[in-house]
N, C-alpha and C positions, 0 to 999 in steps of 0.2 A: 805166334797165333796159330791155332790148329784150324785147318780148313777142310771142307768136304765139298765135293762136286757130286750132284745127283742128276742122273739122266733119267727123265721121266718117259716111260712107255714108247721108246723108239723101236717099235715092233712092226713086223711085216704087214699086219692087217691095217695099221694106221698109215703106212707108207704107200703100198701098192696093192693092198688086199681089199677086204670087204668094206673098209672105211678109208679107202685110199685118199691121200691128201698130197697134192703136188708140193705144197709148202713144206711138209715134213720131209719129203724126198730131197728138196733143195738144200736143207740145212745139214744133211748127213756129212759132207766133207768138213764143214766148220766144226761140227760136234766131235768128229774123229780127231781133228787137230787140237781142240780144247782138251779132250781127254789126254792126249799124248803130252801136252805141255803142262798139265795141271800138277802142282806140287802139293799133294795132300791125299786124303782118303777119297776113293771113288766108289760110288754106289749107282745102281741102276734099278729102276722098278720095272716090273713086268705085269701089265694088266692080265689077270688070270680068271677065266670063267670056266664053268663046267658045261657039259653037253646040254643041260637043262636051262641054259642062259635065258632063252626066250620066255620061260615061265617065271623068271626072277623079277623082283620089282624093277630093277634097272632095265631088264629086257623088255618089259612091258612099255617103258618110256622110250627106249631106243631099240626097236625090234630088228636089229641087224646082228646076226651072230658074228662075234669077233673074239679074237684072243682066247679061243678054246684051248685049254691046257693040252700040251703035247702036239698041237698042230703046227704047220709051217707058219701060219699067221700069228701064232703066239710067240714065235721066236724073235729075239732081238735081231735087228738088221745086221747082216754079216760083217760089214766093215766096222760098225760100231762095236759089235761083239768082239771082234779081233782086238780092237783098241782096249776094250774093257779087260780082256784076258791078259794083255800085256801089263796092265796096271794092277792085276790081282784084285779087281773090283768085286764087291759084294753085290749079288743080284737078289732083289727082294720081290717076292710075288705078292700082289695085292688083289683082293677080291672085288674092289670097287674103286671109285675115283681117288679117294685119299687113303694113304697108308697110315695105320695107327701104331706101328711098331718103331717109330722114330727114336725110341730110347737109345738106339745104336748110335745116335748123334749127340748124346748128352755130353760128350767130352770135347766137342768142337766149339769154336768161337764164331765161326762164319760158315755159311753154306750157300752154294750157288746152284740154282736149278736151271736146267735146260730141257727141251723136249717137246712133247705133244700130249695132249692138246692144251694150248695156253688157257683156254676158257673152260676147261673141264678139270683135267687131272693136274696140270701145273698149278693153277690157282688153288685147287683144293689142298694140295700138299704144302704150298707156301703158307696158307692160312693155318693149317694144322701145326706146322712147325712154329709159327709165331705164337700160337696159343699154348703149345707145350713148353716152349722155351722163350719167354718174353724178352730176355736179354740177348738172345741169339741174333746175330746179324744175318738176315735172310735176303739173298739177292736173286733176282731172276734176270738172266741174260736174254733180253727181248729178241736180239738178232738170231739167237739159237733156239727159238721156240716157234711153233706153228700152231695157229688156232684153226677152228673149223671154218672161219672166214676172217678177213682182215678186220672187219668191224668187231667181231667177237674177240679177236686177239687184242685189239686196242682197248676194248671195254674191260677185259680181264686185267690188263696191265694197269689201268686206272684204278680198278678195285684194289689191286695189290698195293699200289702207291698209297691209297687212303688207309690201308691197314699196316702201314710202316714197313712194307717190303720194299727194298731198294731195287728199282728197275734200272738195269745197266744196258 
């Protein structure tokens, strides 16, 4: 069985930057461990916005500049990045919540997602993967995800379960 691990948006702005989340900071060591022990292909997404983010449709709904390309906040957290580099991971830049270039996973049987935010980017990518590859086993490791709140995290996990994503 061919497996892939996808780390969603574990970037500085979501950890201790403009959209700081203590839950995202708390899962860093466990994500690093998961990357190191994973036997399969490893990918990471990087939320990527331009300097005109506040004028974009997303920026009008979430008026907080974050993950502006080439800034420190856009960078993947250093410990996670080091683990990704050791695994020769592929980093994918995405301009919004969900990434539409998941054709890179067409050869896998199972994908596991971890990262932030459970209720925005993790759920978006899990559902895109299920829609693109209905036979693909999509898993979300709940203990290695961080939502914008506990209630939103739990609601996203429930939504994913209802859409045949395995929550582990």
